[in-house]
C-alpha positions, -999 to 999 in steps of 0.1 A, spaced: 291 302 154 289 316 119 259 321 97 255 325 59 227 337 37 223 340 -1 215 377 1 245 385 23 267 365 -2 253 385 -31 259 418 -13 295 409 -3 303 397 -38 288 429 -53 307 452 -29 340 434 -35 336 441 -72 320 475 -71 340 493 -44 374 491 -62 357 496 -96 352 534 -98 384 544 -78 405 520 -99 392 533 -133 394 570 -122 430 566 -110 440 548 -142 423 575 -163 441 603 -143 476 588 -146 474 568 -179 447 585 -199 434 563 -227 465 541 -227 447 513 -210 414 503 -225 390 474 -231 393 442 -212 428 452 -199 413 482 -181 387 460 -164 413 435 -154 437 461 -139 411 482 -122 404 454 -98 440 453 -85 447 490 -87 413 499 -72 419 478 -41 452 494 -37 438 529 -40 411 523 -15 433 505 11 464 528 8 443 560 8 424 549 39 456 540 57 472 574 48 440 591 61 448 577 96 477 601 100 452 630 101 418 613 108 410 582 129 382 567 110 376 541 84 342 537 69 317 548 43 323 585 45 361 581 41 356 559 11 333 585 -6 358 612 3 385 593 -17 360 589 -45 351 626 -47 388 636 -46 395 613 -76 365 627 -95 376 663 -89 411 655 -100 399 638 -132 375 667 -141 402 692 -134 426 673 -158 399 671 -185 392 709 -182 428 719 -180 439 699 -210 406 706 -229 399 669 -234 366 653 -242 352 629 -217 340 608 -246 376 599 -252 378 583 -218 344 566 -220 356 549 -252 382 530 -232 353 512 -214 343 495 -246 352 458 -247 359 440 -279 340 408 -285 365 380 -289 341 350 -288 342 347 -325 380 347 -324 379 320 -297 355 299 -317 376 303 -349 408 294 -330 392 263 -314 381 248 -348 415 255 -363 432 233 -337 443 197 -343 422 169 -328 446 163 -299 447 201 -291 409 202 -291 407 174 -266 433 189 -243 416 224 -246 382 209 -236 398 190 -207 416 222 -195 384 242 -198 364 217 -178 392 216 -152 394 254 -150 356 259 -146 353 230 -121 382 243 -100 366 278 -99 332 264 -89 347 241 -62 369 268 -47 340 293 -47 317 269 -29 345 262 -4 351 299 1 314 307 6 307 278 29 335 276 55 350 302 78 386 311 82 405 282 99 443 287 95 464 301 123 481 329 103 447 339 88 433 345 123 464 362 138 476 384 110 446 391 89 412 382 104 417 397 138 431 430 124 401 433 100 376 426 128 394 451 152 395 478 125 359 473 118 349 475 155 372 504 163 363 523 132 399 531 124 436 524 129 456 537 158 490 544 141 506 561 171 493 547 203 505 524 231 528 500 213 516 469 231 480 477 223 487 483 186 507 451 182 482 429 199 452 445 182 463 445 146 499 433 144 517 464 133 546 444 120 524 431 92 510 455 66 473 460 73 462 474 39 442 444 29 425 442 63 416 478 59 400 471 26 381 441 40 369 461 69 356 487 45 336 460 27 323 450 61 311 485 68 292 485 35 274 453 43 269 464 79 284 433 94 316 412 97 311 377 84 336 350 91 328 332 58 324 358 32 353 378 44 374 353 24 358 362 -10 386 388 -16 413 362 -22 391 340 -43 385 371 -65 422 377 -67 427 342 -80 397 345 -104 411 378 -118 446 364 -121 433 336 -143 413 360 -165 444 383 -168 467 354 -178 442 341 -203 435 376 -217 472 386 -223 480 352 -238 451 352 -262 458 388 -272 493 377 -282 487 343 -297 451 342 -308 453 305 -300 428 291 -275 450 261 -266 480 281 -256 458 306 -238 442 279 -216 474 260 -210 489 284 -184 455 286 -166 454 248 -164 489 247 -150 482 274 -124 452 256 -111 471 223 -109 499 236 -88 501 223 -52 487 246 -25 470 269 -50 436 255 -39 444 264 -3 455 299 -11 425 306 -33 401 298 -4 420 309 27 432 342 42 469 338 34 485 366 13 510 345 -8 487 342 -38 480 379 -38 517 386 -37 523 363 -67 494 379 -86 508 415 -81 542 401 -91 528 388 -123 512 422 -131 544 440 -123 565 417 -144 540 420 -173 542 458 -172 580 458 -173 580 434 -202 556 457 -220 582 484 -215 609 462 -229 587 455 -259 573 490 -266 597 513 -249 570 535 -234 574 550 -199 537 545 -190 545 508 -185 574 517 -161 549 539 -142 524 512 -141 550 487 -129 561 510 -101 524 515 -90 518 477 -89 552 470 -74 547 495 -45 513 480 -38 529 445 -39 556 456 -14 530 460 14 507 431 7 526 411 33 554 416 57 585 405 38 574 407 2 593 439 -4 626 420 1 615 389 -18 592 395 -47 597 432 -54 634 430 -49 637 400 -72 617 418 -99 638 450 -97 671 430 -96 662 410 -127 650 440 -146 682 458 -138 702 427 -150 682 426 -183 689 463 -189 726 458 -181 730 428 -203 711 444 -232 732 476 -228 701 497 -222 706 506 -186 726 539 -192 701 550 -219 672 542 -197 686 561 -167 695 591 -189 660 592 -205 643 588 -171 662 616 -154 653 639 -183 616 631 -182 599 653 -156 565 635 -159 583 602 -152 601 616 -121 570 633 -107 547 603 -111 573 579 -97 579 602 -68 542 603 -61 539 565 -61 568 563 -38 555 588 -13 518 577 -14 521 539 -17 555 530 -5 568 553 22 540 557 49 540 521 62 578 521 62 578 552 83 555 536 109 577 505 110 608 526 114 591 546 142 585 514 162 617 498 151 599 469 134 617 454 105 609 428 80 614 394 96 599 395 131 588 359 128 625 349 132 623 364 167 602 333 177 634 313 176 662 337 184 667 371 198 676 385 164 675 376 127 710 361 125 727 364 91 758 346 78 750 314 96 747 288 68 719 263 75 728 238 47 705 213 64 676 228 45 687 211 13 679 177 30 643 187 26 645 194 -12 643 157 -22 609 153 -5 597 186 -18 606 182 -54 606 145 -60 579 133 -36 545 121 -47 518 147 -52 543 176 -49 566 194 -73 578 164 -93 556 173 -123 568 209 -121 604 199 -127 593 181 -160 575 212 -172 605 235 -165 627 211 -184 603 212 -213 604 250 -211 642 250 -215 640 226 -245 613 245 -263 630 278 -256 662 264 -273 643 249 -302 623 280 -310 654 303 -306 636 327 -282 668 341 -267 656 376 -266 658 398 -235 620 401 -232 615 363 -229 646 360 -208 632 385 -183 600 364 -179 620 333 -173 647 347 -151 625 367 -127 608 338 -110 642 320 -108 658 351 -91 628 352 -67 632 315 -60 670 320 -53 661 348 -29 637 324 -11 664 298 -8 690 324 5 666 336 32 661 300 44 698 293 41 713 323 57 688 333 84 669 317 113 640 312 89 657 279 82 633 264 108 604 271 83 622 250 57 629 222 81 593 219 92 582 224 55 557 252 63 566 285 47 590 270 22 564 250 3 540 279 -2 567 304 -13 581 279 -38 546 274 -51 542 311 -57 575 313 -77 560 287 -100 528 306 -102 548 335 -116 567 313 -140 536 294 -154 517 327 -159 539 333 -189 546 298 -200 529 302 -234 559 322 -246 580 291 -245 556 266 -260 539 287 -287 559 280 -318 543 307 -340 553 334 -315 571 363 -331 590 394 -317 
């Protein structure tokens, strides 16, 4: 049985917001100074803060078998000491950092933008606003009313969280069978570690409110998409358009309320892609650094997302640099920049390498689910039968048929507005490359079974569209300028 209470809900919600707040802001101040400020700082601290808490606690397990309140505050004090040391060493004023916390009031701009719209745009804007708010309310009520019910949620995420909470830590080097059956070592356990930390703060493990994390991921994603769009366009209609499309995608409701990690992977992908596009736009390394930070966190959200999402992003970014003849200049500049090398090396060692070392130690690779069907993950066997499922996926009722129309409109508007610049191409090409990687994995490996039974294939395709629609304003907004 499970139980709920209003007070427990408030505590869980508060801790899910507060716990990553201070570590996230401190880390961003340490590595990016005053570069990130205002609403952008508050949007990014959520995602970075969760990564700082989870990855730091995991790394502590190499030297200390505990996860709880004292370990969280240890991380917090280390960040505070590092920030104070930086301020004293560089003779900076803390006031300069505190000014980044100030948020500019944009409500007057939103109001002005709304009244400047045409009548039809006003109607659609109001409809999209009502749909957005209603969707958030309904998903929140669902998330805070029902316990976890999906199979993967129990096996790969809920059980590890409960065991970490009960054990008080993570046994990285132990009897292999015990590790595998207690927290599924083949899957990254960073998010379960974070959720178990929240459980420690509320002094209980709750089957219902444990799912608040993914709802907040979805909520923050919508805020992020709206914010970056309105900052660029100052147009409320084109800012609410991608939010409406994201909430209307199939399976998004499920992933906003249930323990699956696909939506989180898509969200961190959107953040990583945005940071790389900012680099292409402003040519500042700080955005490359931010992209690496977010990308390395993304790589260990779920088991195979290093080879799907992160690989797709890096491949596309390299293609864009190559096509625009910037790759050689970029590499030369990067290799000469010591700060760039040191920060990137730190992100690699701290966020990316530890879990790969553990997987290598136990000879666990990236696709153990294929072992359910064969003794190994067989490549170079072409399973063309997966394409028989595409008709029902993309042209069936209540599925992706509307998505195809929107993508076609994107191509048309892109051509009409002459937006053939590398920055826009990067945003459009990245989800396509990720989509192609998805198809190749189903086509060339024993994962084809998940395409034939239409389980995994539907949700990963949905997430490639989440990434695409997050930046859709660039294609429809006709006043957009370089």
